MIKOL-881194 format. One line per field, with one value per atom (N, C-alpha, C): residue number from 1; residue in one letter; x, y, z. Coordinates in Angstrom, 3 decimals. Layout:
BEGIN
n: (NUM  ...)
res: (A  ...)
X: (X  ...)
Y: (Y  ...)
Z: (Z  ...)
***
This chain:
BEGIN
n: (1  1  1  2  2  2  3  3  3  4  4  4  5  5  5  6  6  6  7  7  7  8  8  8  9  9  9  10  10  10  11  11  11  12  12  12  13  13  13  14  14  14  15  15  15  16  16  16  17  17  17  18  18  18  19  19  19  20  20  20  21  21  21  22  22  22  23  23  23  24  24  24  25  25  25  26  26  26  27  27  27  28  28  28  29  29  29  30  30  30  31  31  31  32  32  32  33  33  33  34  34  34  35  35  35  36  36  36  37  37  37  38  38  38  39  39  39  40  40  40  41  41  41  42  42  42  43  43  43  44  44  44  45  45  45  46  46  46  47  47  47  48  48  48  49  49  49  50  50  50  51  51  51  52  52  52  53  53  53  54  54  54  55  55  55  56  56  56  57  57  57  58  58  58  59  59  59  60  60  60  61  61  61  62  62  62  63  63  63  64  64  64  65  65  65  66  66  66  67  67  67  68  68  68  69  69  69  70  70  70  71  71  71  72  72  72  73  73  73  74  74  74  75  75  75  76  76  76  77  77  77  78  78  78  79  79  79  80  80  80  81  81  81  82  82  82  83  83  83  84  84  84  85  85  85  86  86  86  87  87  87  88  88  88  89  89  89  90  90  90  91  91  91  92  92  92  93  93  93  94  94  94  95  95  95  96  96  96  97  97  97  98  98  98  99  99  99  100  100  100  101  101  101  102  102  102  103  103  103  104  104  104  105  105  105  106  106  106  107  107  107  108  108  108  109  109  109  110  110  110  111  111  111  112  112  112  113  113  113  114  114  114  115  115  115  116  116  116  117  117  117  118  118  118  119  119  119  120  120  120  121  121  121  122  122  122)
res: (M  M  M  K  K  K  L  L  L  W  W  W  L  L  L  T  T  T  L  L  L  A  A  A  A  A  A  I  I  I  S  S  S  G  G  G  F  F  F  I  I  I  S  S  S  V  V  V  A  A  A  L  L  L  G  G  G  A  A  A  F  F  F  A  A  A  A  A  A  H  H  H  G  G  G  L  L  L  Q  Q  Q  G  G  G  R  R  R  V  V  V  G  G  G  E  E  E  H  H  H  E  E  E  L  L  L  A  A  A  V  V  V  F  F  F  E  E  E  S  S  S  A  A  A  A  A  A  R  R  R  Y  Y  Y  Q  Q  Q  M  M  M  Y  Y  Y  H  H  H  A  A  A  L  L  L  A  A  A  L  L  L  I  I  I  A  A  A  V  V  V  A  A  A  W  W  W  L  L  L  A  A  A  S  S  S  Q  Q  Q  G  G  G  G  G  G  G  G  G  A  A  A  L  L  L  V  V  V  S  S  S  A  A  A  S  S  S  G  G  G  W  W  W  S  S  S  F  F  F  I  I  I  V  V  V  G  G  G  T  T  T  L  L  L  L  L  L  F  F  F  S  S  S  G  G  G  S  S  S  L  L  L  Y  Y  Y  F  F  F  L  L  L  G  G  G  L  L  L  T  T  T  G  G  G  S  S  S  R  R  R  A  A  A  L  L  L  V  V  V  L  L  L  V  V  V  T  T  T  P  P  P  L  L  L  G  G  G  G  G  G  L  L  L  A  A  A  F  F  F  L  L  L  V  V  V  G  G  G  W  W  W  F  F  F  C  C  C  L  L  L  G  G  G  L  L  L  A  A  A  A  A  A  W  W  W  R  R  R  Q  Q  Q  A  A  A)
X: (6.818  7.660  7.202  6.874  6.470  5.234  4.255  3.038  3.365  4.201  4.490  5.294  6.242  6.997  6.100  5.190  4.259  3.356  2.812  1.950  2.738  3.996  4.843  5.057  5.329  5.560  4.300  3.171  1.904  1.613  1.766  1.487  2.465  3.740  4.722  4.416  4.029  3.663  2.491  1.451  0.268  0.633  1.474  1.887  2.610  3.545  4.272  3.323  2.463  1.523  0.591  0.050  -0.865  -0.128  1.104  1.908  2.188  2.505  2.724  1.426  0.331  -0.976  -1.260  -0.942  -1.164  -0.309  0.956  1.881  1.549  1.055  0.853  -0.606  -1.484  -2.875  -3.836  -3.449  -4.379  -4.093  -2.858  -2.549  -3.441  -4.064  -4.968  -6.388  -6.587  -7.931  -8.573  -7.739  -8.233  -7.525  -8.059  -7.450  -6.112  -5.362  -4.051  -4.175  -5.218  -5.416  -5.669  -6.541  -6.853  -5.628  -4.821  -3.603  -2.627  -2.476  -1.586  -2.069  -3.372  -3.945  -3.666  -3.860  -3.625  -2.157  -1.257  0.172  0.546  -0.104  0.134  -0.288  -1.397  -1.866  -0.822  -0.273  0.739  2.006  2.405  3.608  3.458  2.325  2.113  1.966  1.391  1.306  2.708  3.584  4.950  5.701  5.550  6.208  5.826  4.566  4.089  4.320  4.508  4.978  6.393  7.208  8.566  8.529  7.603  7.464  7.106  6.348  5.996  7.226  8.256  9.506  10.147  10.076  10.577  9.754  8.453  7.588  8.023  8.288  8.728  10.035  10.964  12.237  12.039  11.249  11.000  10.265  9.364  8.658  9.647  10.677  11.680  12.564  12.572  13.378  12.592  11.415  10.604  9.224  9.114  7.803  7.046  5.833  4.947  3.740  2.899  1.633  1.826  2.835  3.053  3.475  4.277  4.714  3.518  2.700  1.493  0.543  0.375  -0.496  0.033  1.336  1.938  1.645  1.885  1.640  0.196  -0.720  -2.136  -2.569  -1.972  -2.283  -1.810  -0.643  -0.166  -1.083  -1.564  -2.482  -3.789  -4.374  -5.630  -5.422  -4.303  -4.005  -3.915  -3.270  -3.148  -4.518  -5.334  -6.672  -7.510  -7.493  -8.332  -7.743  -6.480  -5.860  -5.633  -4.803  -4.502  -5.743  -6.540  -7.754  -8.694  -8.912  -9.815  -9.218  -7.896  -7.265  -7.271  -7.084  -7.214  -8.618  -9.614  -11.007  -11.221  -10.730  -10.863  -10.141  -8.936  -8.168  -8.825  -9.455  -10.105  -11.454  -12.202  -13.593  -13.826  -12.947  -13.184  -14.202  -14.778  -15.793  -15.137  -15.706  -15.212  -16.037  -16.708  -17.594  -16.855  -15.587  -14.824  -13.857  -14.012  -13.044  -12.924  -13.975  -13.911  -13.148  -12.918  -12.180  -10.671  -10.231  -8.798  -8.090  -8.610  -7.912  -7.867  -8.853  -8.813  -7.644  -7.392  -6.233  -4.938  -4.889  -3.712  -3.496  -4.569  -4.485  -3.967  -4.433  -3.939  -2.440  -1.975  -0.537  0.218  -0.298  0.352  0.413  -0.679  -0.704  0.337  0.412  1.394  2.821  3.142  4.496  4.785  3.793  3.977  4.248  3.433  3.609  4.950  5.337  6.620  7.781  7.726  8.783  8.865  7.705  7.657  8.168  7.769  8.247  9.753  10.281  11.723  12.438  11.906  12.495  12.552  11.471  11.395  12.326  12.588  13.454  14.933  15.232  16.644  17.312)
Y: (-17.367  -16.338  -15.954  -16.947  -16.703  -15.801  -16.062  -15.253  -13.793  -13.549  -12.170  -11.436  -12.114  -11.459  -11.157  -12.066  -11.833  -10.647  -10.598  -9.472  -8.167  -8.218  -7.024  -6.514  -7.429  -7.038  -6.449  -7.071  -6.555  -5.161  -5.018  -3.738  -2.659  -2.997  -2.043  -1.629  -2.590  -2.308  -1.330  -1.622  -0.762  0.637  0.708  1.998  2.835  2.235  2.960  3.376  2.462  2.775  3.923  3.876  4.936  6.235  6.158  7.363  8.038  7.249  7.797  8.372  7.677  8.180  9.537  9.670  10.948  12.045  11.729  12.730  13.152  12.211  12.508  12.591  11.930  11.880  12.720  13.057  13.790  15.282  15.681  17.103  17.890  18.920  19.744  19.213  17.971  17.368  17.344  17.367  17.419  18.581  18.980  20.070  19.666  20.669  20.404  19.524  19.771  18.958  17.502  17.267  15.897  15.200  15.946  15.368  14.988  15.856  15.562  14.347  14.236  13.085  11.803  11.835  10.669  10.255  11.239  10.936  10.365  10.841  10.268  8.809  8.498  7.112  6.222  6.683  5.898  5.752  6.815  6.776  5.770  5.824  4.888  3.464  3.287  1.936  1.404  2.253  1.797  1.473  2.318  2.005  0.608  0.294  -0.983  -2.147  -1.859  -2.905  -3.318  -2.331  -2.634  -3.364  -2.981  -3.674  -5.145  -5.429  -6.823  -7.646  -6.997  -7.713  -8.138  -7.260  -7.631  -8.781  -8.747  -9.844  -11.146  -11.069  -12.266  -12.799  -11.898  -12.336  -13.013  -12.385  -13.010  -14.340  -14.411  -15.677  -16.758  -16.378  -17.359  -17.818  -17.055  -17.385  -18.188  -18.572  -19.361  -18.782  -17.490  -16.844  -17.013  -17.438  -17.588  -16.679  -16.739  -16.016  -14.500  -14.001  -12.552  -12.030  -12.802  -12.400  -12.371  -13.394  -13.419  -12.289  -12.035  -10.931  -9.607  -9.453  -8.232  -8.072  -9.114  -9.052  -8.732  -9.437  -9.188  -7.802  -7.322  -5.963  -4.932  -5.155  -4.245  -4.276  -5.454  -5.567  -4.839  -5.107  -4.444  -2.937  -2.523  -1.094  -0.442  -1.112  -0.575  -0.437  -1.465  -1.405  -0.280  -0.169  0.829  2.238  2.381  3.702  4.232  3.532  4.020  3.992  2.935  2.846  4.013  4.383  5.506  6.824  6.961  8.191  8.246  7.117  7.096  7.551  7.037  7.400  8.902  9.440  10.871  11.685  11.262  11.981  11.987  10.886  10.792  11.495  11.407  11.884  13.172  13.478  14.615  14.299  13.104  12.691  12.237  12.668  12.264  11.097  10.368  9.280  8.197  7.993  6.931  7.475  8.738  9.384  8.672  8.034  7.336  6.015  5.544  4.300  4.536  5.728  6.036  5.770  6.253  5.977  4.492  3.729  2.282  1.657  2.155  1.691  2.065  3.292  3.710  2.846  2.500  1.613  0.236  -0.267  -1.560  -1.484  -0.355  -0.184  -0.251  0.440  0.435  -0.971  -1.704  -3.090  -3.917  -3.714  -4.443  -4.174  -2.917  -2.572  -3.126  -3.063  -3.612  -5.115  -5.816  -7.272  -7.608  -6.835  -7.075  -6.884  -5.810  -5.565  -6.646  -7.046  -8.092  -9.423  -9.727  -10.972  -10.942  -9.809  -9.686  -9.823  -9.199  -9.280  -10.730  -11.450  -12.848  -13.762  -13.442  -14.283  -14.000  -12.840  -12.446  -13.256)
Z: (0.489  -0.072  -1.471  -2.280  -3.660  -3.723  -2.853  -2.817  -2.535  -1.496  -1.096  -2.156  -2.799  -3.878  -5.073  -5.364  -6.474  -6.175  -4.967  -4.586  -4.548  -4.109  -4.108  -5.529  -6.442  -7.829  -8.463  -8.207  -8.755  -8.184  -6.885  -6.250  -6.730  -6.842  -7.357  -8.783  -9.613  -11.000  -11.057  -10.277  -10.266  -9.775  -8.754  -8.220  -9.271  -9.977  -11.018  -12.143  -12.558  -13.644  -13.254  -12.039  -11.622  -11.337  -10.856  -10.683  -12.017  -13.029  -14.370  -14.936  -14.694  -15.136  -14.504  -13.216  -12.528  -13.157  -13.406  -13.932  -15.357  -16.149  -17.567  -17.997  -17.267  -17.705  -16.885  -15.661  -14.805  -14.737  -15.007  -14.927  -15.867  -15.310  -16.095  -16.144  -15.719  -15.742  -14.370  -13.335  -11.953  -11.267  -10.136  -9.389  -8.782  -8.324  -7.717  -6.477  -5.676  -4.469  -4.836  -5.807  -6.214  -6.785  -7.548  -8.111  -6.999  -6.005  -4.884  -4.096  -3.908  -3.200  -3.975  -5.274  -6.128  -6.054  -6.113  -6.034  -4.664  -3.603  -2.273  -2.228  -2.863  -2.914  -3.585  -4.710  -5.423  -4.587  -3.897  -3.070  -1.928  -1.222  -0.120  -0.621  -1.791  -2.350  -2.628  -3.155  -3.434  -2.146  -1.118  0.158  0.624  0.482  1.025  0.063  -1.213  -2.132  -1.716  -1.378  -0.907  0.435  1.292  2.577  2.365  1.325  1.033  0.657  0.142  -0.128  1.191  2.202  3.536  4.106  3.872  4.318  3.640  2.339  1.605  2.178  2.497  3.046  4.400  5.279  6.581  6.425  5.457  5.206  4.787  4.027  3.592  4.752  5.838  7.012  8.049  7.710  8.632  8.840  8.597  8.621  9.913  9.770  10.910  10.780  11.785  11.754  11.715  12.431  12.437  11.073  10.378  9.041  8.094  8.154  7.314  7.674  8.967  9.392  8.874  8.890  8.365  6.875  6.109  4.667  4.329  4.992  4.696  5.165  6.249  6.697  5.678  5.081  4.041  2.815  2.455  1.312  1.612  2.779  3.162  3.244  3.841  3.933  2.571  1.637  0.283  -0.368  -0.235  -0.839  -0.237  1.093  1.750  1.672  2.047  2.095  0.680  -0.081  -1.430  -2.312  -2.179  -3.003  -2.777  -1.529  -1.246  -1.731  -1.641  -2.146  -3.667  -4.323  -5.794  -6.186  -5.483  -5.764  -5.581  -4.478  -4.222  -5.286  -5.629  -6.640  -8.012  -8.361  -9.677  -9.737  -8.657  -8.691  -7.918  -6.975  -6.087  -5.009  -5.055  -4.090  -2.793  -1.701  -0.378  0.189  -0.679  -0.248  0.539  0.246  0.911  1.948  2.326  3.215  4.567  5.036  6.319  6.237  5.028  4.830  4.928  4.559  4.503  5.831  6.979  8.238  8.600  8.158  8.399  7.644  6.446  5.690  6.383  6.924  7.678  8.905  9.567  10.729  10.310  9.177  8.682  8.398  7.839  7.626  8.955  9.969  11.275  11.867  11.749  12.237  11.482  10.181  9.381  9.813  10.054  10.497  11.893  12.766  14.110  14.037  13.276  13.141  12.488  11.486  10.808  11.784  12.562  13.541  14.598  15.078  16.105  15.548  14.326  13.691  13.512  13.093  12.910  14.244  15.269  16.614  17.104  16.883  17.356  16.575  15.306  14.500  14.738  15.283  15.473  16.552)
***
């Protein structure tokens, strides 16, 4: 539980910091599309920081492999999905564009595992 809450807090902190950076530091420096992409990255990172709190709660209830798989999938998804969008938003480069759907897939796996773990614990 401690690990997942710590990772949730770190991810939430980074999401808020980068969202504020986008709102105050990127406007006028990047195009509207890049700014929107960057803000999407921060939004999805925050969604999954909150999801990690659910992972922490399920872990405190007994957890198991599905709960851990869910948490790590959310972490990988954040790194790949949000990370590639942050890169695109900052640079305009589409060099990592093929990584973004892999991050989305990791998010989907995380949600599936979280739901299944919750179902089994109920």
